[in-house]
C-alpha positions as a Markdown table, in Angstrom:
| # | Residue | x | y | z |
|---|---|---|---|---|
| 1 | Met | -54.1 | 119.0 | 31.3 |
| 2 | Ile | -50.8 | 119.0 | 30.3 |
| 3 | Asp | -49.7 | 119.0 | 26.9 |
| 4 | Asn | -47.4 | 116.1 | 26.1 |
| 5 | Glu | -44.9 | 117.4 | 23.8 |
| 6 | Leu | -43.1 | 113.9 | 22.7 |
| 7 | Ala | -46.6 | 112.4 | 21.5 |
| 8 | Ile | -47.0 | 111.9 | 18.2 |
| 9 | Pro | -50.2 | 113.3 | 16.5 |
| 10 | Glu | -52.7 | 111.4 | 15.5 |
| 11 | Asp | -52.7 | 112.7 | 11.7 |
| 12 | Gln | -48.9 | 112.6 | 11.5 |
| 13 | Pro | -48.2 | 108.6 | 11.3 |
| 14 | Ile | -44.5 | 107.1 | 12.0 |
| 15 | Asp | -42.3 | 107.3 | 8.9 |
| 16 | Asp | -41.0 | 104.2 | 7.4 |
| 17 | Asp | -37.2 | 105.9 | 8.1 |
| 18 | Asp | -38.5 | 106.2 | 11.9 |
| 19 | Val | -39.7 | 102.7 | 12.0 |
| 20 | Leu | -36.4 | 101.5 | 10.7 |
| 21 | Ala | -33.9 | 103.5 | 12.5 |
| 22 | Gly | -36.1 | 102.0 | 16.2 |
| 23 | Asn | -35.7 | 98.6 | 14.7 |
| 24 | Met | -32.0 | 98.9 | 14.3 |
| 25 | Leu | -31.6 | 100.4 | 17.8 |
| 26 | Gly | -33.4 | 97.1 | 19.3 |
| 27 | Trp | -31.0 | 95.3 | 17.5 |
| 28 | Met | -28.0 | 96.7 | 18.3 |
| 29 | Leu | -29.2 | 96.8 | 22.2 |
| 30 | Ser | -29.9 | 93.2 | 22.0 |
| 31 | Leu | -26.8 | 92.6 | 20.7 |
| 32 | Phe | -25.3 | 94.6 | 23.4 |
| 33 | Phe | -27.2 | 92.8 | 26.5 |
| 34 | Ala | -26.2 | 89.3 | 24.7 |
| 35 | Tyr | -22.4 | 90.6 | 24.1 |
| 36 | Thr | -22.5 | 91.7 | 28.1 |
| 37 | Ile | -23.8 | 87.9 | 29.3 |
| 38 | Phe | -21.3 | 86.3 | 27.2 |
| 39 | Thr | -18.5 | 88.3 | 28.7 |
| 40 | Ser | -19.7 | 88.5 | 32.2 |
| 41 | Phe | -20.0 | 84.7 | 31.9 |
| 42 | Tyr | -16.4 | 84.5 | 30.3 |
| 43 | Val | -15.1 | 86.6 | 33.0 |
| 44 | Ile | -16.6 | 84.3 | 35.7 |
| 45 | Trp | -15.4 | 81.0 | 34.2 |
| 46 | Trp | -11.4 | 83.1 | 33.7 |
| 47 | Thr | -12.0 | 83.7 | 37.4 |
| 48 | Trp | -12.9 | 80.0 | 38.5 |
| 49 | Lys | -10.1 | 78.4 | 36.4 |
| 50 | Ser | -7.8 | 80.7 | 38.0 |
| 51 | Ile | -8.7 | 80.0 | 41.7 |
| 52 | Gln | -8.6 | 76.4 | 40.6 |
| 53 | Ala | -5.1 | 76.4 | 39.3 |
| 54 | Gly | -3.8 | 78.8 | 42.2 |
| 55 | Gln | -3.1 | 81.6 | 40.1 |
| 56 | Leu | -4.8 | 84.4 | 42.2 |
């Protein structure tokens, strides 16, 4: 049987600080993903408009 070093023993609950850190990390990753999608669409739009105007 392989002993998983990352497993949390059942007698040790997850601390509130760890839960808060996990929630904040999730929010930061979600916001970064949304920013990346928004920026990608802006660059696509800018490129399309530049091609249409004959600037590229």
